N, C-alpha and C positions, 0 to 999 in steps of 0.2 A: 121607494121613499125619496122625497126631495132632500137636497143638500141643506142640512140644518146647521152647518158650521160657517156659513157665510159665503160670499162670492169667491170663486177660485181666481188666483192670480196667474196670468198668462205665462210668466217666466218659470212657474213651478210645474206646468203641465207636462213638458217632456219627461221629467223625472217621475211624475206620477203615472204617466202612461207606461213607462218602462217597468215600474213596480207592479202595476196591475196586469199588464198584458204579457210582458216578457218573464218577469220573475214569478208571478203567481198564476199565470195562465188562466185568468178568470174568464169564464164564458157567459154569454147571455143567459139569464134565467137562474144563475147560481145565487145562493144566499150567502151574504157576506156580513160578518159582524165587524163594524168599524168603531174602534175605541180610541178616544182622544182626551186631552185635557185642554184647559184654556190657553196655555202657552203654545200648544201645537195646533191650534185651530186653523191657521193658514195652510199648513200641510194637509190636515184632514180635509179641508175644503177642496183641495186639488185632487186628492185621492177619490173623494166622493164624486167629483165631476168626471174623473176618468171612468169610474164605475158606471155612472149614468150614460156615458158615451157607448159603453159596451152593452148596455141593457141588463146589467146585473141588478139583483134586488139586495139592498143593504139596510141594516139597522144601525143607526148612529147613537153612540153613547158618549156623553160628556161626563168625565169622572167627577167633576165638582158638583154635578147635579145630585150625587148620591151622598154628599156629606163633606166635611172638611178634609183637607190634606194636611199631613200625609195620611194615606189610607192604610190601615193595618190589615184590612180584609178586602178581598175582591168583591165588588157589588154583586149580589145574587142575580140581578137582571142581566149583567154581563155574562156570568157563568151560564145562565139559562140559555142565552142566545148562542153561545158557543156549542151548546149541546145539540143544536140543530143546524148550525152553519156548515157550509161547504168550505168556506175560507174565513180566516180571521186576520185582522190588521190592528195593531196597537201602536199609536204614535203618541208619545207623552214625554215629559221631562221628569226624571226620577227625583224623589225626595227621600231623606233618611227614613229608614224603617219600613220601606214599601216592598222590599224584595219578596217577602212572604206572599203578598197579594199578587205580585207578578208571577210567582212560581205556581200559585193556584190556577191561574189562567193557563200557563204552559202545561200543567198537569192534564187538564181537559184536552188540550190540543194534542198531546202525545197519546193519550188514551184513545181518542177518536180518530187519530191520524188524519187530521185535516191540514190543508195547506195554510201556513201561518207566517206572517211577516211581523217581526218584533222590532219596532222602530223607536226604541227607548232612547231619548236624547236627540231625536231628529230635529233639524232646523231648516229654514228656507235655504240657507247656504248649502247644506248637504244635498238638498233636493236638486240644486243646480250644479253639483259637482259629482259626488259619489254615486248618486242615483242616475246619472247619465252615462255610466260606464258601459262598455261592451261586455255584457255578462256572459256571453258565449266564450269569449277569449278568457275571461276570468275562470270559467269552468274548465277550460283546457289546461290552464296552468295548475289549478287546484287538483285536477286528476293526476297530473304528472308528479306533483309533490306527494300526494297521498300514496301513490304507487311506490315511490322511492323510500318514503319513511316507513312503510310496512316492512322493509328489508334492512333499514339502517340500524346500526348498533349505538352510535353516539352522535349527538349534535353539539357543536361548539358555537357559542355566540360571543362575539367581542365587539366593543365600541371604543372609540377614542375617549369617551367620557368615563370609562372605567368598568363597564360591564365585562365580565369574564366568567361565563358559566359553562358547565358541561352537563348534559342531560342524557339519561339512558332510559330505555323503554321496555314495557311489558308486552310481549307478543300477544297476550290474551286480551289486551285492551285495544279498542278500535281507534283509527284515525278518522275523524269525521270531516266531511267536506260541506261547507256552507258557501256555495259559490254564487248564490243569487238566483239560481234556477231551482225553485222550491218544489219539493215533492211531498206527498203525504207521509213519507217515511221520516223526513227531517224538516222541522221548522227552521227558520233562518232569521238572523238579524238582517235588516236592510238599512243602509247600504251594506252589501255583502262583499265577501272575498276573504275567506278564512278557512284554514285546515288545522284542526286541533286534536289533541289527545290528552289523556291524563298521564304524565310521565311517571316512570317507576322511581327515578331519583333525579334530583337537580342539586348541584353543588357549585358554590362560588359566590360572586358578587354581581348583583343586578342593580344598575343605576337607572332609576326612573327619572329621565330628564325630558319627558314629554307629558302625557296625561295619565292620571290614575282614574279608576272606575268608580262605580256606584255614585254616591253623592259627592265624593271628593272632586270629581271633575267640575261640577258646577260651583263648588265652594272655593277651590284653590286654583282651578284653571291649569294653564300650561306650566310645567315645573322646570322648564329649561334653565331659568336663572336660580332656582332653589331646588336642585335635584334631591330625590329621596334615595339614599343609598341603603340597599337591602342585602344582608348577609344570609345565605341559605346553606344549610347542611342537611343532607339526606332528605331533601324536599320540604324541610321545615324552616320557617323564618326564625332566625335566632337573634337578629339585631337590626334595628332601623335607625338611621341617622339623617337629619336634615337641618339646615340652617334655620328653617321655620319650626321652632320647637312645638308650636300648637299642632301643626300637621304631623310631626313626628309622633307626638303623644297620641293623637287621635287615630292615626293609622295603626299604631301598635295595639291600642285598645280594641279597635275594630277586628284586627287579626287575632284577637284572643277572646272573641265572643263565645266560641265553643271549642271543643277539643280538636276540631279540624280546621278552624278558621286560619291557622298559621301554615297550613299545608298547601303545597303547590298542586292545585286541582286542574290546571290547564296550562299547556304549552301550545302556542299557536303561531302559524304563519299568516301574515296579512298578504292577500293575493290580488288586491284591486289595482290593476295596472293603470286605471284611469285617474289615479290620484298623483298630483305633482308635489304637494306639500301638506304638512300637518296643519290643522286649523284650531287645535285646542279643544276639540269635541271628541270624546272617546268613541262614540258610535261610529264615526267615520275614521278617526285616526287609527283604531285597532285594525282596520283593513289595509292600512298603508303597507307597502312592501317591507318586510322585516319579520322579526320574531318577538313575541311578547309572552308574558306569564300572567297567571291569575292565581291568587290565594283563595282557598275556600272551596265551595261546592264544585265537584268535578263533572257535573252534568252526566251522572252515571247512567241515566237511561239511554244516553247516546254512546258514551265511551265504554260502558260496562264496568266502570269502577264500582267497587262494592262498599263505598263509604260516602258520607254526605256531610254537609255543613249548612248552617242557616245563612252564611255570608258568602259573597263572591266579589272579589275586587281585582280588576285588571291593573297591570302596571306596564307602561310602554317606554321604550327607549328609541333613540334616533340613530339612523345611519349605521345599521348593523353590518358586521361581517359574519357570515354564517357558513359553517362547514358540516356537511353530512359525511360522517366518517372522515375521509381525507379529501373530499371533493368540495371546493368552495362554490356554493350556489348563489350566494348573495354577497355583493361587494359594495360597501358604503350605501346600503339601502337599495341597490339595484340588482334585480335578478339577472343571473347569467343564463339567459334563456337557452343558449346553444347547449349548455351542460345538462339541460332538462329535456332535450329533444324538441325544443321549440325555436322558432325564429321570428 
């Protein structure tokens, strides 16, 4: 199929080729479902061009063609294409209330176990930064962290901004690696570089002085000047405070959408060593070296957590100091690679 998203921009092609060739390992003749929205058309056009170069067959879907946004349900044509695709790619900018539609797409991906890149929030800037990373090195670091955390008892995270949390873990729940080398077993966000689990407990204060997830990222941007201070007891959010009272109230209400919206569903390491600074976009910033949390759905199909939520919102902080038990592995947002057996 010809590229229906417009002409590809030269500066986006290295990242697009990395996504298609290295991360997704697309081969000539494979069938790819490429899903995008109007905002993400420049990225989609570069991905389509990279697929053309490989000789892959792709079906292109523009979400606005199926009705107004936000979309409350995934378009049937998109779901049908994923039922026969070998590979799926979705690049789009999220809007409030669309999580259910995205989860319907992911449900088919997980059931069919196809290779799938989830590029929600991707921008041209990200294609020129996070998508140019050495994903084989990201994979090595991610493997080392996962091996260590499967044995660790406690994780301590502190920042000068006031974050001070202690997390403990359930050995029955898995640590999931999304390092950018995508397999049928696990789909991945792109850009990638994350190792995550559902923690058993988290206690303390987490200061979100970077970005927050879902629609909060696009609406409120970087929170460095107006941090969101979150108090957590036994993995439940018990208090939120922010100088921006509109954000404080909206975040609190979001985290009380259902009975598990206030529960810490994810604790994750960012492992993309190709990133030098945060840019205010969650999709990339959550891969920045450090540790972050998310409230709501625990991605139980991957971590094996036995609960769920209709919501999921990440919260990020800057320049973490992180200890696995008594061993400091991150200092001011920099991995101590020698302590992880890497150099």
